C-alpha positions as CSV (number, residue, x, y, z in Angstrom):
1,X,23.2,35.5,89.4
2,X,23.2,37.6,86.3
3,X,26.9,37.9,84.7
4,X,27.7,40.3,82.3
5,X,28.0,39.4,78.7
6,X,29.6,41.3,75.9
7,X,27.2,42.4,73.2
8,X,28.7,43.3,69.7
9,X,27.2,45.9,68.4
10,X,27.6,46.9,64.6
11,X,29.4,50.3,64.0
12,X,27.1,53.2,63.8
13,X,28.6,55.5,61.3
14,X,28.1,52.8,58.7
15,X,24.8,52.3,59.4
16,X,23.9,55.9,59.7
17,X,25.6,56.8,56.4
18,X,23.5,53.9,54.8
19,X,20.5,54.6,56.4
20,X,20.9,58.1,55.1
21,X,21.4,56.9,51.3
22,X,18.2,54.9,51.5
23,X,16.2,57.4,52.8
24,X,17.7,60.1,50.1
25,X,16.6,57.2,47.3
26,X,13.0,57.0,48.9
27,X,12.5,60.8,48.6
28,X,14.1,61.0,45.2
29,X,11.9,58.0,43.9
30,X,9.0,59.7,45.4
31,X,9.6,62.9,43.4
32,X,10.6,61.0,40.7
33,X,7.1,59.2,40.4
34,X,5.3,62.6,41.1
35,X,7.0,64.1,38.1
36,X,6.5,60.9,35.7
37,X,3.2,59.9,36.9
38,X,4.2,56.6,37.8
39,X,2.8,55.6,41.2
40,X,3.5,52.5,41.4
41,X,6.8,52.8,43.5
42,X,5.3,55.4,45.7
43,X,4.0,52.8,48.6
44,X,7.6,50.9,48.3
45,X,9.4,54.0,48.7
46,X,7.1,55.4,51.4
47,X,7.8,52.0,53.4
48,X,11.3,52.1,52.7
49,X,11.7,55.5,54.0
50,X,9.2,54.7,57.2
51,X,11.8,51.5,57.6
52,X,14.7,53.6,57.5
53,X,13.6,56.0,60.2
54,X,12.4,53.5,62.5
55,X,16.3,51.9,61.9
56,X,17.7,55.1,62.9
57,X,16.4,54.2,66.6
58,X,18.5,51.6,66.9
59,X,22.2,54.3,67.1
60,X,23.4,55.1,70.4
61,X,26.6,56.3,71.8
62,X,29.3,54.8,74.0
63,X,31.2,57.0,76.4
64,X,34.7,56.0,77.2
65,X,34.4,54.0,80.2
66,X,30.6,53.3,79.9
67,X,28.6,50.4,79.3
68,X,25.1,50.2,77.5
69,X,23.0,47.5,79.0
70,X,20.9,46.2,76.3
71,X,17.2,44.5,76.8
72,X,14.7,42.9,74.7
73,X,11.7,42.9,75.9
74,X,12.8,42.6,79.9
75,X,15.4,40.0,78.9
76,X,18.9,40.7,79.4
77,X,21.2,40.3,76.0
78,X,24.3,41.7,76.6
79,X,26.8,44.9,77.2
80,X,28.0,46.9,74.7
81,X,31.6,48.3,76.1
82,X,33.2,49.4,72.7
83,X,33.0,53.4,72.5
84,X,31.9,55.6,69.7
85,X,28.6,55.6,67.7
86,X,27.0,52.2,67.7
87,X,24.0,50.4,66.7
88,X,21.8,47.6,67.6
89,X,18.3,46.3,67.4
90,X,15.9,49.2,67.6
91,X,13.6,47.1,70.1
92,X,16.7,46.7,72.5
93,X,16.3,49.0,75.5
94,X,20.0,50.5,76.2
95,X,20.8,51.7,80.0
96,X,23.9,53.6,80.3
97,X,26.2,52.6,83.5
98,X,29.3,54.6,84.2
99,X,32.6,52.4,84.9
100,X,34.7,55.3,85.7
101,X,36.1,55.4,89.2
102,X,33.8,57.1,91.8
103,X,34.4,58.2,95.5
104,X,32.5,59.2,97.9
105,X,32.8,60.3,102.0
106,X,30.4,58.5,104.4
107,X,28.5,60.6,106.7
108,X,29.8,61.1,110.4
109,X,28.4,58.1,112.3
110,X,28.2,58.4,116.1
111,X,29.0,54.4,117.4
112,X,30.2,52.8,120.3
113,X,33.8,51.5,120.0
114,X,34.9,48.1,121.5
115,X,35.2,49.4,125.0
116,X,31.4,51.1,124.7
117,X,33.0,54.7,124.3
118,X,31.0,56.9,121.7
119,X,33.2,57.9,119.1
120,X,32.3,59.8,115.6
121,X,33.7,57.8,112.7
122,X,33.9,58.9,108.7
123,X,35.5,57.4,105.8
124,X,36.0,57.8,102.1
125,X,35.2,55.0,99.7
126,X,36.6,54.8,96.2
127,X,34.9,52.6,94.0
128,X,33.9,51.5,90.4
129,X,31.4,49.0,88.7
130,X,33.1,46.0,86.9
131,X,30.0,44.1,86.2
132,X,27.1,46.0,84.8
133,X,24.8,43.0,84.6
134,X,24.9,42.7,88.4
135,X,25.2,46.0,89.3
136,X,21.8,46.8,86.5
137,X,19.7,43.5,88.1
138,X,21.2,42.4,91.6
139,X,20.4,45.4,93.2
140,X,17.7,47.9,93.0
141,X,19.9,51.0,92.7
142,X,23.2,50.3,93.0
143,X,24.9,53.7,93.9
144,X,22.3,53.9,97.2
145,X,23.4,50.3,97.9
146,X,27.2,51.1,97.9
147,X,26.4,54.2,100.0
148,X,24.2,52.4,102.5
149,X,26.2,49.1,102.6
150,X,29.6,51.1,103.4
151,X,28.3,53.1,106.3
152,X,27.0,49.7,107.4
153,X,30.4,48.2,107.5
154,X,32.2,51.2,108.9
155,X,29.8,50.9,112.0
156,X,30.5,47.3,112.3
157,X,34.3,47.9,112.1
158,X,34.3,50.6,114.5
159,X,32.5,48.8,117.3
160,X,35.2,45.7,116.7
161,X,38.2,47.8,118.0
162,X,39.1,50.2,120.6
163,X,39.7,53.9,120.0
164,X,42.9,53.8,121.5
165,X,45.3,50.7,122.5
166,X,45.8,50.4,126.0
167,X,48.1,47.0,125.7
168,X,51.0,46.3,123.8
169,X,50.0,45.0,120.1
170,X,46.5,45.8,120.3
171,X,45.0,47.5,117.1
172,X,43.3,50.5,117.5
173,X,41.4,53.1,115.2
174,X,43.6,55.5,116.2
175,X,47.0,54.1,115.9
176,X,46.7,51.5,113.2
177,X,45.3,53.2,110.4
178,X,46.6,50.9,107.8
179,X,45.3,47.7,109.2
180,X,42.0,49.5,109.8
181,X,41.7,50.5,106.1
182,X,42.8,47.4,105.0
183,X,39.7,45.6,107.4
184,X,37.3,48.0,106.3
185,X,38.5,47.7,102.3
186,X,37.6,43.7,102.8
187,X,34.4,44.0,104.9
188,X,33.1,46.8,102.3
189,X,34.0,44.6,99.3
190,X,32.2,41.4,100.9
191,X,29.0,43.5,101.0
192,X,29.3,45.1,97.6
193,X,30.6,41.8,95.6
194,X,26.8,40.9,94.7
195,X,26.2,44.1,93.0
196,X,29.0,44.0,90.4
197,X,31.2,46.7,92.2
198,X,34.9,46.9,93.0
199,X,36.4,48.4,96.2
200,X,39.7,50.1,95.0
201,X,40.6,51.9,98.3
202,X,39.3,53.1,101.7
203,X,40.6,55.7,104.4
204,X,39.2,56.5,107.5
205,X,38.7,60.5,106.9
206,X,37.3,61.5,110.5
207,X,37.8,59.9,113.9
208,X,37.2,61.6,117.2
209,X,35.4,61.1,120.4
210,X,32.2,62.2,120.8
211,X,31.9,65.9,122.3
212,X,30.4,64.7,125.4
213,X,33.2,63.0,126.6
214,X,36.1,64.5,124.5
215,X,37.2,66.5,127.8
216,X,37.4,63.6,130.0
217,X,39.5,61.5,127.3
218,X,41.4,64.1,126.7
219,X,42.3,64.2,130.6
220,X,43.0,60.6,130.2
221,X,45.3,60.7,127.6
222,X,47.2,63.6,129.2
223,X,47.7,61.5,132.6
224,X,48.9,58.3,130.7
225,X,51.6,60.8,128.7
226,X,52.6,62.2,132.2
227,X,52.8,58.8,133.4
228,X,54.7,57.2,130.5
229,X,57.4,60.2,130.8
230,X,58.0,59.8,134.3
231,X,58.4,56.1,133.9
232,X,61.1,56.7,131.1
233,X,62.6,59.7,133.6
234,X,62.6,56.9,136.4
235,X,64.5,54.3,134.4
236,X,67.0,56.5,132.8
237,X,67.5,58.0,136.7
238,X,68.1,54.5,137.9
239,X,70.4,53.6,135.1
240,X,72.7,56.8,135.9
241,X,72.8,56.3,139.3
242,X,73.8,52.6,138.8
243,X,76.5,53.7,136.3
244,X,77.7,56.4,139.1
245,X,78.1,54.2,141.9
246,X,79.9,51.5,139.5
247,X,82.5,53.8,138.5
248,X,82.9,55.3,141.8
249,X,83.7,51.4,143.0
250,X,85.8,50.7,140.0
251,X,88.2,53.7,140.3
252,X,88.3,53.4,144.2
253,X,87.5,57.3,144.3
254,X,86.0,56.6,147.5
255,X,84.6,53.6,149.6
256,X,80.8,54.0,150.5
257,X,79.1,51.4,153.0
258,X,75.6,50.4,152.4
259,X,74.0,53.5,154.4
260,X,75.8,55.9,152.4
261,X,75.0,54.2,149.2
262,X,71.2,54.6,150.5
263,X,71.7,58.2,151.2
264,X,73.5,59.1,147.6
265,X,71.0,57.1,145.4
266,X,68.2,59.0,147.3
267,X,70.2,62.1,146.8
268,X,70.9,61.6,143.0
269,X,67.3,60.3,142.4
270,X,65.7,63.6,144.0
271,X,68.0,65.2,141.4
272,X,67.1,63.8,138.6
273,X,63.6,62.9,138.6
274,X,62.7,66.4,140.4
275,X,60.7,68.5,138.0
276,X,62.3,71.9,140.0
277,X,65.6,72.9,139.8
278,X,67.2,71.1,143.1
279,X,68.9,73.4,145.5
280,X,72.6,71.8,146.9
281,X,72.9,71.7,150.5
282,X,76.5,71.4,152.0
283,X,76.8,68.7,154.7
284,X,79.8,70.1,157.0
285,X,79.0,67.3,159.7
286,X,79.3,63.7,159.6
287,X,76.6,61.7,158.4
288,X,76.4,59.8,162.2
289,X,76.2,62.9,163.9
């Protein structure tokens, strides 16, 4: 594994001024030799001028949050991170790698969830390069590597969880966004660590059933919601009937036998659980006639 090594480079402004002075002095010497006829200094001045021009090739700029990977004939020599105009060996190749925070949204992937239902899912990944040497030499194209591996991690994650939670405590894609995002971040980071990339944040940006089953799943969700609502209504109605019987018995308003209690419970449950407004029926006779 190639790890990043900090490379100290010379201040470019100082080198630039020195080289400009040397070049001016060489030009002056050549002009002076032409006027005086002393041509012995011309070859020396020409060599000095050419060498100064060659050394100018070593100047390069480093922007804030940017690194320059320096190589000498293919060998890695270090990374210059200090911003500004810098100077290094003119034979160095200087590859710029951005250290800024970047983000992208994956394509909408069509995958099967844990229960085999086809779903569409996409995510936003926020990332940055933290090791320029690994990004430059461990993978061929680190930006493409980040995109491909992020989509692969998202696809693998979606197949391990159901879209909806049908059991209490079950982690699902639609209801446990924080847990899913944390798991996705860990899985992407494991894949991108070898490329010198740090994953800062991941979020699921799109989640839906595939169009071919969306209508059926909507009806299923509506049915589940109706069942849950009716269960809540029945539980509340039973509690109200129980309280009513207890209060009647405690205050001794009326003495009910088991058959009258059953009739009263039935009537109250019909009133409390019915979706339509109930119509009262007045019984003027006896219950036993």
